[in-house]
N, CA, C and O atoms as CSV, one atom per row, in Angstrom:
chain,resi,resn,atom,element,x,y,z
A,1,MET,N,N,-14.975,-21.694,-33.106
A,1,MET,CA,C,-13.543,-21.952,-33.190
A,1,MET,C,C,-13.005,-22.302,-31.800
A,1,MET,O,O,-13.357,-21.657,-30.812
A,2,ALA,N,N,-12.172,-23.299,-31.731
A,2,ALA,CA,C,-11.592,-23.730,-30.460
A,2,ALA,C,C,-10.596,-22.688,-29.958
A,2,ALA,O,O,-9.977,-21.965,-30.738
A,3,ASN,N,N,-10.461,-22.634,-28.640
A,3,ASN,CA,C,-9.473,-21.739,-28.047
A,3,ASN,C,C,-8.076,-22.188,-28.446
A,3,ASN,O,O,-7.828,-23.374,-28.662
A,4,GLN,N,N,-7.163,-21.216,-28.542
A,4,GLN,CA,C,-5.769,-21.573,-28.785
A,4,GLN,C,C,-5.184,-22.132,-27.491
A,4,GLN,O,O,-5.595,-21.760,-26.392
A,5,HIS,N,N,-4.228,-23.021,-27.644
A,5,HIS,CA,C,-3.678,-23.767,-26.515
A,5,HIS,C,C,-2.269,-23.271,-26.206
A,5,HIS,O,O,-1.410,-23.224,-27.087
A,6,ILE,N,N,-2.043,-22.906,-24.955
A,6,ILE,CA,C,-0.731,-22.446,-24.507
A,6,ILE,C,C,-0.209,-23.399,-23.434
A,6,ILE,O,O,-0.912,-23.722,-22.477
A,7,LEU,N,N,1.030,-23.840,-23.609
A,7,LEU,CA,C,1.707,-24.676,-22.624
A,7,LEU,C,C,2.681,-23.799,-21.849
A,7,LEU,O,O,3.562,-23.169,-22.434
A,8,ILE,N,N,2.516,-23.762,-20.523
A,8,ILE,CA,C,3.445,-23.046,-19.647
A,8,ILE,C,C,4.378,-24.083,-19.034
A,8,ILE,O,O,3.926,-25.043,-18.410
A,9,VAL,N,N,5.693,-23.884,-19.215
A,9,VAL,CA,C,6.690,-24.793,-18.639
A,9,VAL,C,C,7.464,-23.997,-17.595
A,9,VAL,O,O,8.323,-23.182,-17.933
A,10,ASP,N,N,7.153,-24.242,-16.322
A,10,ASP,CA,C,7.752,-23.467,-15.233
A,10,ASP,C,C,7.590,-24.261,-13.942
A,10,ASP,O,O,6.521,-24.813,-13.682
A,11,ASP,N,N,8.644,-24.321,-13.135
A,11,ASP,CA,C,8.589,-25.081,-11.890
A,11,ASP,C,C,8.033,-24.278,-10.717
A,11,ASP,O,O,7.871,-24.827,-9.627
A,12,SER,N,N,7.740,-23.001,-10.912
A,12,SER,CA,C,7.235,-22.154,-9.834
A,12,SER,C,C,5.716,-22.013,-9.926
A,12,SER,O,O,5.211,-21.397,-10.865
A,13,PRO,N,N,4.976,-22.581,-8.958
A,13,PRO,CA,C,3.517,-22.430,-8.976
A,13,PRO,C,C,3.083,-20.962,-8.966
A,13,PRO,O,O,2.074,-20.608,-9.576
A,14,THR,N,N,3.840,-20.112,-8.277
A,14,THR,CA,C,3.521,-18.685,-8.227
A,14,THR,C,C,3.636,-18.056,-9.606
A,14,THR,O,O,2.768,-17.284,-10.012
A,15,ASP,N,N,4.711,-18.383,-10.335
A,15,ASP,CA,C,4.892,-17.833,-11.681
A,15,ASP,C,C,3.852,-18.379,-12.656
A,15,ASP,O,O,3.369,-17.651,-13.523
A,16,VAL,N,N,3.508,-19.653,-12.515
A,16,VAL,CA,C,2.467,-20.240,-13.372
A,16,VAL,C,C,1.144,-19.519,-13.133
A,16,VAL,O,O,0.430,-19.188,-14.080
A,17,GLN,N,N,0.824,-19.280,-11.867
A,17,GLN,CA,C,-0.422,-18.590,-11.522
A,17,GLN,C,C,-0.418,-17.169,-12.089
A,17,GLN,O,O,-1.429,-16.716,-12.627
A,18,ALA,N,N,0.705,-16.465,-11.972
A,18,ALA,CA,C,0.802,-15.093,-12.484
A,18,ALA,C,C,0.653,-15.069,-14.006
A,18,ALA,O,O,-0.073,-14.232,-14.544
A,19,LEU,N,N,1.333,-15.978,-14.699
A,19,LEU,CA,C,1.229,-16.034,-16.163
A,19,LEU,C,C,-0.191,-16.384,-16.599
A,19,LEU,O,O,-0.713,-15.807,-17.553
A,20,THR,N,N,-0.808,-17.324,-15.902
A,20,THR,CA,C,-2.183,-17.713,-16.233
A,20,THR,C,C,-3.127,-16.525,-16.074
A,20,THR,O,O,-3.988,-16.297,-16.924
A,21,ALA,N,N,-2.967,-15.768,-14.990
A,21,ALA,CA,C,-3.816,-14.594,-14.764
A,21,ALA,C,C,-3.621,-13.557,-15.868
A,21,ALA,O,O,-4.591,-12.965,-16.341
A,22,LEU,N,N,-2.368,-13.334,-16.281
A,22,LEU,CA,C,-2.100,-12.375,-17.358
A,22,LEU,C,C,-2.671,-12.868,-18.686
A,22,LEU,O,O,-3.220,-12.079,-19.455
A,23,LEU,N,N,-2.548,-14.154,-18.958
A,23,LEU,CA,C,-3.093,-14.710,-20.199
A,23,LEU,C,C,-4.617,-14.595,-20.221
A,23,LEU,O,O,-5.209,-14.357,-21.274
A,24,ASP,N,N,-5.251,-14.763,-19.058
A,24,ASP,CA,C,-6.708,-14.623,-18.971
A,24,ASP,C,C,-7.154,-13.208,-19.333
A,24,ASP,O,O,-8.263,-13.012,-19.831
A,25,GLN,N,N,-6.287,-12.221,-19.083
A,25,GLN,CA,C,-6.606,-10.830,-19.436
A,25,GLN,C,C,-6.449,-10.582,-20.936
A,25,GLN,O,O,-7.068,-9.669,-21.483
A,26,ILE,N,N,-5.627,-11.390,-21.596
A,26,ILE,CA,C,-5.366,-11.209,-23.030
A,26,ILE,C,C,-6.474,-11.837,-23.870
A,26,ILE,O,O,-6.909,-11.261,-24.867
A,27,GLY,N,N,-6.927,-13.019,-23.462
A,27,GLY,CA,C,-7.936,-13.720,-24.244
A,27,GLY,C,C,-8.299,-15.041,-23.606
A,27,GLY,O,O,-7.882,-15.341,-22.487
A,28,GLU,N,N,-9.086,-15.833,-24.332
A,28,GLU,CA,C,-9.502,-17.145,-23.842
A,28,GLU,C,C,-8.576,-18.201,-24.423
A,28,GLU,O,O,-8.582,-18.457,-25.627
A,29,PHE,N,N,-7.791,-18.802,-23.562
A,29,PHE,CA,C,-6.838,-19.820,-23.985
A,29,PHE,C,C,-7.052,-21.087,-23.171
A,29,PHE,O,O,-7.452,-21.030,-22.009
A,30,ASP,N,N,-6.784,-22.224,-23.786
A,30,ASP,CA,C,-6.676,-23.469,-23.041
A,30,ASP,C,C,-5.228,-23.532,-22.570
A,30,ASP,O,O,-4.306,-23.428,-23.379
A,31,ILE,N,N,-5.025,-23.702,-21.267
A,31,ILE,CA,C,-3.676,-23.656,-20.705
A,31,ILE,C,C,-3.331,-24.993,-20.062
A,31,ILE,O,O,-4.105,-25.544,-19.278
A,32,SER,N,N,-2.154,-25.501,-20.410
A,32,SER,CA,C,-1.596,-26.697,-19.778
A,32,SER,C,C,-0.288,-26.289,-19.112
A,32,SER,O,O,0.321,-25.283,-19.475
A,33,VAL,N,N,0.132,-27.084,-18.133
A,33,VAL,CA,C,1.344,-26.756,-17.378
A,33,VAL,C,C,2.262,-27.974,-17.302
A,33,VAL,O,O,1.810,-29.103,-17.112
A,34,ALA,N,N,3.557,-27.720,-17.455
A,34,ALA,CA,C,4.602,-28.710,-17.193
A,34,ALA,C,C,5.550,-28.077,-16.181
A,34,ALA,O,O,5.807,-26.875,-16.242
A,35,THR,N,N,6.069,-28.872,-15.256
A,35,THR,CA,C,6.865,-28.300,-14.168
A,35,THR,C,C,8.372,-28.454,-14.336
A,35,THR,O,O,9.135,-28.053,-13.456
A,36,ASP,N,N,8.810,-29.031,-15.454
A,36,ASP,CA,C,10.244,-29.066,-15.752
A,36,ASP,C,C,10.423,-29.255,-17.254
A,36,ASP,O,O,9.463,-29.512,-17.980
A,37,GLY,N,N,11.657,-29.123,-17.702
A,37,GLY,CA,C,11.920,-29.179,-19.131
A,37,GLY,C,C,11.552,-30.497,-19.780
A,37,GLY,O,O,10.996,-30.514,-20.878
A,38,ALA,N,N,11.858,-31.612,-19.110
A,38,ALA,CA,C,11.552,-32.927,-19.688
A,38,ALA,C,C,10.047,-33.105,-19.855
A,38,ALA,O,O,9.585,-33.600,-20.883
A,39,GLU,N,N,9.288,-32.701,-18.845
A,39,GLU,CA,C,7.830,-32.787,-18.942
A,39,GLU,C,C,7.316,-31.839,-20.026
A,39,GLU,O,O,6.342,-32.143,-20.715
A,40,GLY,N,N,7.977,-30.692,-20.169
A,40,GLY,CA,C,7.599,-29.743,-21.212
A,40,GLY,C,C,7.778,-30.324,-22.606
A,40,GLY,O,O,6.919,-30.149,-23.470
A,41,VAL,N,N,8.888,-31.012,-22.826
A,41,VAL,CA,C,9.142,-31.659,-24.121
A,41,VAL,C,C,8.078,-32.725,-24.381
A,41,VAL,O,O,7.538,-32.819,-25.483
A,42,GLN,N,N,7.783,-33.526,-23.353
A,42,GLN,CA,C,6.789,-34.592,-23.477
A,42,GLN,C,C,5.405,-34.012,-23.786
A,42,GLN,O,O,4.725,-34.480,-24.698
A,43,LYS,N,N,4.990,-32.991,-23.022
A,43,LYS,CA,C,3.655,-32.415,-23.233
A,43,LYS,C,C,3.559,-31.674,-24.565
A,43,LYS,O,O,2.499,-31.654,-25.191
A,44,ALA,N,N,4.656,-31.070,-24.997
A,44,ALA,CA,C,4.642,-30.395,-26.299
A,44,ALA,C,C,4.344,-31.408,-27.401
A,44,ALA,O,O,3.552,-31.132,-28.302
A,45,ALA,N,N,4.978,-32.584,-27.330
A,45,ALA,CA,C,4.762,-33.625,-28.341
A,45,ALA,C,C,3.362,-34.224,-28.236
A,45,ALA,O,O,2.736,-34.551,-29.244
A,46,GLU,N,N,2.887,-34.361,-27.014
A,46,GLU,CA,C,1.584,-34.982,-26.770
A,46,GLU,C,C,0.428,-34.042,-27.126
A,46,GLU,O,O,-0.553,-34.467,-27.737
A,47,LEU,N,N,0.544,-32.773,-26.745
A,47,LEU,CA,C,-0.562,-31.821,-26.883
A,47,LEU,C,C,-0.463,-30.937,-28.125
A,47,LEU,O,O,-1.476,-30.431,-28.609
A,48,VAL,N,N,0.747,-30.752,-28.639
A,48,VAL,CA,C,1.041,-29.859,-29.770
A,48,VAL,C,C,0.304,-28.518,-29.592
A,48,VAL,O,O,-0.605,-28.194,-30.355
A,49,PRO,N,N,0.715,-27.746,-28.569
A,49,PRO,CA,C,0.061,-26.459,-28.304
A,49,PRO,C,C,0.371,-25.430,-29.390
A,49,PRO,O,O,1.238,-25.645,-30.237
A,50,ASP,N,N,-0.346,-24.317,-29.351
A,50,ASP,CA,C,-0.132,-23.235,-30.317
A,50,ASP,C,C,1.035,-22.340,-29.913
A,50,ASP,O,O,1.604,-21.639,-30.750
A,51,LEU,N,N,1.394,-22.366,-28.619
A,51,LEU,CA,C,2.460,-21.525,-28.081
A,51,LEU,C,C,2.975,-22.156,-26.802
A,51,LEU,O,O,2.224,-22.792,-26.062
A,52,ILE,N,N,4.278,-21.971,-26.545
A,52,ILE,CA,C,4.878,-22.433,-25.291
A,52,ILE,C,C,5.547,-21.248,-24.606
A,52,ILE,O,O,6.299,-20.501,-25.233
A,53,LEU,N,N,5.266,-21.081,-23.308
A,53,LEU,CA,C,5.978,-20.112,-22.470
A,53,LEU,C,C,6.934,-20.929,-21.610
A,53,LEU,O,O,6.494,-21.744,-20.799
A,54,MET,N,N,8.238,-20.720,-21.780
A,54,MET,CA,C,9.270,-21.591,-21.212
A,54,MET,C,C,10.165,-20.848,-20.232
A,54,MET,O,O,10.824,-19.874,-20.596
A,55,ASP,N,N,10.186,-21.315,-18.981
A,55,ASP,CA,C,11.148,-20.835,-17.995
A,55,ASP,C,C,12.513,-21.425,-18.354
A,55,ASP,O,O,12.594,-22.391,-19.114
A,56,VAL,N,N,13.577,-20.846,-17.810
A,56,VAL,CA,C,14.915,-21.376,-18.093
A,56,VAL,C,C,15.429,-22.222,-16.938
A,56,VAL,O,O,15.817,-23.373,-17.141
A,57,VAL,N,N,15.438,-21.670,-15.732
A,57,VAL,CA,C,16.034,-22.355,-14.590
A,57,VAL,C,C,14.994,-23.273,-13.949
A,57,VAL,O,O,14.073,-22.819,-13.269
A,58,MET,N,N,15.167,-24.580,-14.184
A,58,MET,CA,C,14.268,-25.595,-13.633
A,58,MET,C,C,15.097,-26.816,-13.275
A,58,MET,O,O,16.181,-27.009,-13.825
A,59,PRO,N,N,14.599,-27.648,-12.355
A,59,PRO,CA,C,15.334,-28.873,-12.019
A,59,PRO,C,C,15.383,-29.816,-13.217
A,59,PRO,O,O,14.484,-29.817,-14.057
A,60,GLY,N,N,16.436,-30.608,-13.282
A,60,GLY,CA,C,16.565,-31.543,-14.405
A,60,GLY,C,C,16.911,-30.799,-15.675
A,60,GLY,O,O,17.887,-30.050,-15.717
A,61,MET,N,N,16.120,-31.002,-16.704
A,61,MET,CA,C,16.363,-30.363,-18.000
A,61,MET,C,C,15.967,-28.887,-17.944
A,61,MET,O,O,14.827,-28.559,-17.618
A,62,ASN,N,N,16.920,-27.991,-18.266
A,62,ASN,CA,C,16.595,-26.564,-18.227
A,62,ASN,C,C,15.809,-26.146,-19.475
A,62,ASN,O,O,15.653,-26.918,-20.421
A,63,GLY,N,N,15.325,-24.917,-19.447
A,63,GLY,CA,C,14.481,-24.424,-20.533
A,63,GLY,C,C,15.189,-24.275,-21.863
A,63,GLY,O,O,14.566,-24.446,-22.911
A,64,PHE,N,N,16.478,-23.960,-21.850
A,64,PHE,CA,C,17.218,-23.853,-23.110
A,64,PHE,C,C,17.275,-25.215,-23.813
A,64,PHE,O,O,17.024,-25.318,-25.014
A,65,ARG,N,N,17.606,-26.252,-23.046
A,65,ARG,CA,C,17.698,-27.595,-23.634
A,65,ARG,C,C,16.323,-28.075,-24.102
A,65,ARG,O,O,16.198,-28.664,-25.176
A,66,ALA,N,N,15.293,-27.821,-23.290
A,66,ALA,CA,C,13.933,-28.224,-23.670
A,66,ALA,C,C,13.509,-27.515,-24.956
A,66,ALA,O,O,12.904,-28.125,-25.838
A,67,THR,N,N,13.829,-26.228,-25.055
A,67,THR,CA,C,13.503,-25.470,-26.271
A,67,THR,C,C,14.182,-26.101,-27.476
A,67,THR,O,O,13.554,-26.305,-28.514
A,68,ARG,N,N,15.461,-26.409,-27.336
A,68,ARG,CA,C,16.217,-27.017,-28.431
A,68,ARG,C,C,15.586,-28.347,-28.856
A,68,ARG,O,O,15.448,-28.617,-30.049
A,69,GLU,N,N,15.203,-29.172,-27.879
A,69,GLU,CA,C,14.598,-30.472,-28.212
A,69,GLU,C,C,13.253,-30.302,-28.915
A,69,GLU,O,O,12.937,-31.045,-29.845
A,70,ILE,N,N,12.468,-29.333,-28.474
A,70,ILE,CA,C,11.149,-29.105,-29.078
A,70,ILE,C,C,11.289,-28.621,-30.517
A,70,ILE,O,O,10.578,-29.096,-31.403
A,71,VAL,N,N,12.201,-27.681,-30.756
A,71,VAL,CA,C,12.324,-27.138,-32.122
A,71,VAL,C,C,13.017,-28.116,-33.073
A,71,VAL,O,O,12.904,-27.973,-34.291
A,72,GLN,N,N,13.730,-29.103,-32.534
A,72,GLN,CA,C,14.393,-30.080,-33.398
A,72,GLN,C,C,13.502,-31.270,-33.750
A,72,GLN,O,O,13.837,-32.047,-34.645
A,73,ALA,N,N,12.379,-31.422,-33.061
A,73,ALA,CA,C,11.467,-32.538,-33.342
A,73,ALA,C,C,10.475,-32.126,-34.430
A,73,ALA,O,O,9.876,-31.053,-34.357
A,74,ASP,N,N,10.308,-32.974,-35.424
A,74,ASP,CA,C,9.418,-32.652,-36.548
A,74,ASP,C,C,8.009,-32.283,-36.094
A,74,ASP,O,O,7.413,-31.342,-36.620
A,75,LYS,N,N,7.476,-33.014,-35.125
A,75,LYS,CA,C,6.092,-32.812,-34.688
A,75,LYS,C,C,5.874,-31.463,-34.003
A,75,LYS,O,O,4.767,-30.925,-34.025
A,76,THR,N,N,6.939,-30.914,-33.389
A,76,THR,CA,C,6.781,-29.699,-32.585
A,76,THR,C,C,7.613,-28.515,-33.082
A,76,THR,O,O,7.580,-27.443,-32.479
A,77,ALA,N,N,8.345,-28.694,-34.157
A,77,ALA,CA,C,9.263,-27.650,-34.639
A,77,ALA,C,C,8.557,-26.339,-34.974
A,77,ALA,O,O,9.171,-25.275,-34.896
A,78,HIS,N,N,7.287,-26.399,-35.343
A,78,HIS,CA,C,6.540,-25.203,-35.758
A,78,HIS,C,C,6.009,-24.377,-34.587
A,78,HIS,O,O,5.533,-23.261,-34.793
A,79,ILE,N,N,6.081,-24.903,-33.365
A,79,ILE,CA,C,5.479,-24.229,-32.209
A,79,ILE,C,C,6.367,-23.072,-31.756
A,79,ILE,O,O,7.540,-23.281,-31.448
A,80,PRO,N,N,5.818,-21.843,-31.711
A,80,PRO,CA,C,6.620,-20.735,-31.188
A,80,PRO,C,C,6.844,-20.902,-29.683
A,80,PRO,O,O,5.955,-21.339,-28.952
A,81,ILE,N,N,8.047,-20.546,-29.239
A,81,ILE,CA,C,8.406,-20.651,-27.822
A,81,ILE,C,C,8.895,-19.291,-27.348
A,81,ILE,O,O,9.817,-18.714,-27.924
A,82,LEU,N,N,8.265,-18.784,-26.286
A,82,LEU,CA,C,8.719,-17.554,-25.647
A,82,LEU,C,C,9.417,-17.933,-24.347
A,82,LEU,O,O,8.823,-18.576,-23.482
A,83,ILE,N,N,10.672,-17.536,-24.214
A,83,ILE,CA,C,11.425,-17.767,-22.986
A,83,ILE,C,C,11.000,-16.702,-21.975
A,83,ILE,O,O,11.010,-15.507,-22.272
A,84,VAL,N,N,10.624,-17.158,-20.770
A,84,VAL,CA,C,10.186,-16.255,-19.706
A,84,VAL,C,C,11.060,-16.557,-18.495
A,84,VAL,O,O,10.948,-17.630,-17.901
A,85,THR,N,N,11.942,-15.607,-18.122
A,85,THR,CA,C,12.928,-15.938,-17.090
A,85,THR,C,C,13.399,-14.722,-16.305
A,85,THR,O,O,13.193,-13.579,-16.714
A,86,THR,N,N,14.030,-14.989,-15.178
A,86,THR,CA,C,14.639,-13.924,-14.381
A,86,THR,C,C,16.042,-13.599,-14.882
A,86,THR,O,O,16.639,-12.614,-14.449
A,87,LYS,N,N,16.575,-14.416,-15.790
A,87,LYS,CA,C,17.920,-14.182,-16.326
A,87,LYS,C,C,17.865,-12.986,-17.273
A,87,LYS,O,O,17.213,-13.049,-18.315
A,88,GLU,N,N,18.542,-11.906,-16.917
A,88,GLU,CA,C,18.421,-10.668,-17.684
A,88,GLU,C,C,19.655,-10.329,-18.514
A,88,GLU,O,O,19.749,-9.221,-19.041
A,89,GLN,N,N,20.586,-11.242,-18.640
A,89,GLN,CA,C,21.786,-10.969,-19.419
A,89,GLN,C,C,21.470,-11.001,-20.915
A,89,GLN,O,O,20.690,-11.838,-21.370
A,90,VAL,N,N,22.070,-10.100,-21.667
A,90,VAL,CA,C,21.893,-10.085,-23.120
A,90,VAL,C,C,22.331,-11.421,-23.705
A,90,VAL,O,O,21.730,-11.912,-24.661
A,91,SER,N,N,23.381,-12.011,-23.132
A,91,SER,CA,C,23.868,-13.301,-23.634
A,91,SER,C,C,22.804,-14.390,-23.495
A,91,SER,O,O,22.730,-15.291,-24.331
A,92,ASP,N,N,21.978,-14.315,-22.443
A,92,ASP,CA,C,20.899,-15.292,-22.271
A,92,ASP,C,C,19.850,-15.132,-23.360
A,92,ASP,O,O,19.329,-16.118,-23.881
A,93,ASN,N,N,19.545,-13.892,-23.700
A,93,ASN,CA,C,18.585,-13.605,-24.766
A,93,ASN,C,C,19.097,-14.175,-26.089
A,93,ASN,O,O,18.360,-14.837,-26.818
A,94,ILE,N,N,20.355,-13.910,-26.385
A,94,ILE,CA,C,20.966,-14.417,-27.619
A,94,ILE,C,C,20.961,-15.949,-27.616
A,94,ILE,O,O,20.639,-16.567,-28.631
A,95,TRP,N,N,21.312,-16.559,-26.489
A,95,TRP,CA,C,21.338,-18.015,-26.386
A,95,TRP,C,C,19.939,-18.594,-26.596
A,95,TRP,O,O,19.784,-19.619,-27.260
A,96,ALA,N,N,18.923,-17.941,-26.035
A,96,ALA,CA,C,17.536,-18.405,-26.202
A,96,ALA,C,C,17.149,-18.432,-27.673
A,96,ALA,O,O,16.547,-19.398,-28.144
A,97,ILE,N,N,17.490,-17.380,-28.393
A,97,ILE,CA,C,17.164,-17.306,-29.818
A,97,ILE,C,C,17.937,-18.386,-30.587
A,97,ILE,O,O,17.397,-19.008,-31.501
A,98,ARG,N,N,19.191,-18.604,-30.214
A,98,ARG,CA,C,19.993,-19.648,-30.876
A,98,ARG,C,C,19.408,-21.044,-30.655
A,98,ARG,O,O,19.554,-21.925,-31.502
A,99,GLN,N,N,18.748,-21.237,-29.516
A,99,GLN,CA,C,18.139,-22.540,-29.229
A,99,GLN,C,C,16.826,-22.724,-29.985
A,99,GLN,O,O,16.280,-23.826,-30.029
A,100,GLY,N,N,16.319,-21.638,-30.583
A,100,GLY,CA,C,15.091,-21.738,-31.365
A,100,GLY,C,C,13.914,-20.975,-30.804
A,100,GLY,O,O,12.812,-21.052,-31.348
A,101,ALA,N,N,14.124,-20.234,-29.715
A,101,ALA,CA,C,13.021,-19.462,-29.135
A,101,ALA,C,C,12.594,-18.341,-30.076
A,101,ALA,O,O,13.402,-17.795,-30.827
A,102,SER,N,N,11.312,-18.013,-30.018
A,102,SER,CA,C,10.754,-16.940,-30.849
A,102,SER,C,C,10.898,-15.576,-30.191
A,102,SER,O,O,10.891,-14.548,-30.868
A,103,GLY,N,N,11.027,-15.574,-28.865
A,103,GLY,CA,C,11.118,-14.310,-28.144
A,103,GLY,C,C,11.548,-14.546,-26.716
A,103,GLY,O,O,11.757,-15.683,-26.293
A,104,PHE,N,N,11.679,-13.450,-25.971
A,104,PHE,CA,C,12.278,-13.486,-24.642
A,104,PHE,C,C,11.580,-12.458,-23.762
A,104,PHE,O,O,11.450,-11.298,-24.153
A,105,LEU,N,N,11.133,-12.865,-22.586
A,105,LEU,CA,C,10.508,-11.967,-21.610
A,105,LEU,C,C,11.209,-12.123,-20.271
A,105,LEU,O,O,11.534,-13.236,-19.855
A,106,ASN,N,N,11.441,-10.998,-19.597
A,106,ASN,CA,C,12.023,-11.051,-18.263
A,106,ASN,C,C,10.927,-11.073,-17.210
A,106,ASN,O,O,9.881,-10.445,-17.372
A,107,LYS,N,N,11.181,-11.812,-16.115
A,107,LYS,CA,C,10.296,-11.795,-14.954
A,107,LYS,C,C,10.764,-10.684,-14.030
A,107,LYS,O,O,11.972,-10.470,-13.933
A,108,PRO,N,N,9.894,-9.969,-13.351
A,108,PRO,CA,C,8.446,-10.080,-13.497
A,108,PRO,C,C,8.005,-9.604,-14.881
A,108,PRO,O,O,8.537,-8.637,-15.426
A,109,VAL,N,N,7.027,-10.304,-15.428
A,109,VAL,CA,C,6.585,-10.059,-16.799
A,109,VAL,C,C,5.791,-8.762,-16.891
A,109,VAL,O,O,4.897,-8.501,-16.085
A,110,ASP,N,N,6.140,-7.953,-17.896
A,110,ASP,CA,C,5.365,-6.752,-18.195
A,110,ASP,C,C,4.117,-7.195,-18.967
A,110,ASP,O,O,4.245,-7.799,-20.032
A,111,PRO,N,N,2.912,-6.910,-18.454
A,111,PRO,CA,C,1.684,-7.386,-19.101
A,111,PRO,C,C,1.544,-6.947,-20.557
A,111,PRO,O,O,1.090,-7.726,-21.395
A,112,ASP,N,N,1.926,-5.715,-20.865
A,112,ASP,CA,C,1.799,-5.226,-22.243
A,112,ASP,C,C,2.771,-5.948,-23.176
A,112,ASP,O,O,2.426,-6.278,-24.311
A,113,GLU,N,N,3.986,-6.188,-22.686
A,113,GLU,CA,C,4.979,-6.901,-23.495
A,113,GLU,C,C,4.534,-8.348,-23.733
A,113,GLU,O,O,4.672,-8.874,-24.837
A,114,LEU,N,N,3.997,-8.985,-22.680
A,114,LEU,CA,C,3.494,-10.351,-22.826
A,114,LEU,C,C,2.376,-10.388,-23.863
A,114,LEU,O,O,2.364,-11.253,-24.739
A,115,LYS,N,N,1.445,-9.454,-23.762
A,115,LYS,CA,C,0.324,-9.414,-24.705
A,115,LYS,C,C,0.822,-9.279,-26.141
A,115,LYS,O,O,0.380,-10.006,-27.031
A,116,THR,N,N,1.739,-8.348,-26.357
A,116,THR,CA,C,2.275,-8.130,-27.704
A,116,THR,C,C,2.931,-9.392,-28.249
A,116,THR,O,O,2.650,-9.803,-29.374
A,117,LEU,N,N,3.810,-10.010,-27.450
A,117,LEU,CA,C,4.543,-11.194,-27.916
A,117,LEU,C,C,3.625,-12.403,-28.116
A,117,LEU,O,O,3.794,-13.158,-29.073
A,118,VAL,N,N,2.654,-12.585,-27.216
A,118,VAL,CA,C,1.726,-13.712,-27.346
A,118,VAL,C,C,0.879,-13.559,-28.601
A,118,VAL,O,O,0.730,-14.507,-29.372
A,119,LEU,N,N,0.325,-12.368,-28.808
A,119,LEU,CA,C,-0.530,-12.160,-29.979
A,119,LEU,C,C,0.263,-12.269,-31.278
A,119,LEU,O,O,-0.246,-12.794,-32.269
A,120,GLU,N,N,1.507,-11.778,-31.285
A,120,GLU,CA,C,2.357,-11.926,-32.477
A,120,GLU,C,C,2.659,-13.401,-32.742
A,120,GLU,O,O,2.604,-13.856,-33.884
A,121,ALA,N,N,2.977,-14.137,-31.689
A,121,ALA,CA,C,3.330,-15.552,-31.846
A,121,ALA,C,C,2.142,-16.385,-32.323
A,121,ALA,O,O,2.317,-17.359,-33.054
A,122,LEU,N,N,0.942,-16.004,-31.911
A,122,LEU,CA,C,-0.252,-16.770,-32.273
A,122,LEU,C,C,-0.867,-16.324,-33.588
A,122,LEU,O,O,-1.797,-16.959,-34.086
A,123,ASP,N,N,-0.357,-15.237,-34.156
A,123,ASP,CA,C,-0.929,-14.697,-35.391
A,123,ASP,C,C,-0.602,-15.569,-36.588
A,123,ASP,O,O,-1.008,-15.258,-37.708
């Protein structure tokens, strides 16, 4: 069976590296990276990953808008999206869900919470 594919959309190389290391502890995944929301939308359509981890604050198109575009496109609407961000306001969590996100994680990411949400999303 092929590895499940996770797309990380984040403009911070440090955060991408940290998420990749945590994902490596959870299981064997094929990981792709996009560095802004527009690239994330493009790669989601091109690669059709099994899961997307989406930052919010990025140059150009932010993660909320990218999430909305991904869930509104027929080809990518089924892909679960976990918002991963430093924004800790309850209103941000609610907004993420309204945009179509499946879940919400605060940075720095708790490894156990990431594992739970990733495995639930991929189940």
